N, C-alpha and C positions, 0 to 999 in steps of 0.2 A: 925705201924701204931700205934696211943695211944688207939682213939676207935673203937676201931674194931664198934662196936654194931651199931654206924651212921651207918654202908655201908647199915643199913635194917631198919632204923628203922628214917633216917630224909628225904625228900621228897625230890624225882629229880630236880635237877637243869636246869631252861629253857634255850631252844639252846637262843644263843645272834649270830646275824648276820650281819659285817656292810656294810649293803648294801653303806656308804659312802666312803667305800674305793675303790678305782678304781678297783682292780688287783680280790676283790668278785664278783664287781656287773660285771665284766663284762666274764667273767664266765655262770652269769646268763645269763646273754645276751644272748651272744651266744646259748647255749642248746634254750632261747624263742627263738632267730629269726629261731632255725634249725625247729623250732617244725613248724612258724608262724611267716611270716614279720613282722618287727617290723614297727609303723610309729612315725612321729612324735610327736604324741600324746600319747604317751602310755612313754609320762617325769611321768603322772599321775600316774603311774605302778613303774616308775621304777626310778626317782631322774632325776633333770636337770642336774645330768651327766652324764645318758642315752645320750642326741645328742651328746657332744663331743666324748665322749668315740666313735658309731656307725660311725662316718663322721670318727672319725682316723684309726678304727677298723676293721670293717664290713662292708660289700661290699653295696653300691648305688644303686636302675637299677635305669630304667628313669621316672620310676611312682613314685620315693622319697621312696618308702618302704626300710629299711635295712636287707640285710637277715647273714648270718651266715659265717663268712667267712672260706675256701675251706682248710684251715690247720687245718680247730675243724672238718671236716666235716672225715667220713659217718656218728660218735658214737661221739657228742660233749664232753656228758656227763664224757667220758673217759678221758676227758683235763681236768676236774673240778674237785678235790681236795676238801669231805667234811669235813677232818682231816684239810689239813691247804691253806694255799695257795700259798706258795714255790712251784718252777714246781722239784728241783735237789733233791737226799735223800743220808745220807749217808744208808749206811744197817749194820747193826753189823749178822756176821754171827760168825756160832756157829764151829770152823776149828781143833777138838778137836776128835783126829786119821782120820783123814783127809772126815771128816764128809759133814762140806761143807752146813750146815744146816743153812737158815734164819731166824734170831729170832726175828728182829722186823726190822723198818725204823725209819730215824728219821729225819728231817731236815735241812739243816746247819746251822741255828739259832739257835737249839739245841742241835744241836751233838758237842760243840765247847763243852758245857757246861756239858754232857750229857754224854759220853763217855773218859775213862781217861782210862789207868793200873789203873789196882787193884776194877775198879766195881764192887761193885754188880749186878749180870746182871739174873731173875732169870717170867720163864716160867709160865703166871697162864692159867689155865682152868675151864675154872666153880667155879674161885673164889678157887683152892686149885691151891697148888707153886707144879707142874708137874718137874719139876729142876731148880734147881741152880745153874749160872755158875760166875766164876771169869775171869773181863776180862785183858788178859797177855801181851798183844797190841796193843796200836789204833794204826791203820796203815791209811793214809787216800789215796782212792788207787786213 
């Protein structure tokens, strides 16, 4: 890190959520519909894509309301990641002395650029380095 003081002196960045992205929007729609069925007028909250996604990926009742798809129930929020939008993940595991401890999970789009033999990996806890590892073998399972 070139300027560590910036970690504590610079303001936090605002979260950016792209609700135009259908993968992000569907997760929000499924969660919202689980709490209360959506209706066509809810496009004012979720945008014009809402109806397309609702028609294709949700359950429509006879009154015209859209309900959460059963594959997301009973807890749709567990299917919606707050860190990324990819469903699959690669796991970085410390196999030193057969410990088999999960160090980190990465989505596939990052794994191929992040995990490689000789890769340094550290475990942080409250901004202090707790352990440092070097990747000796990168295996996709």
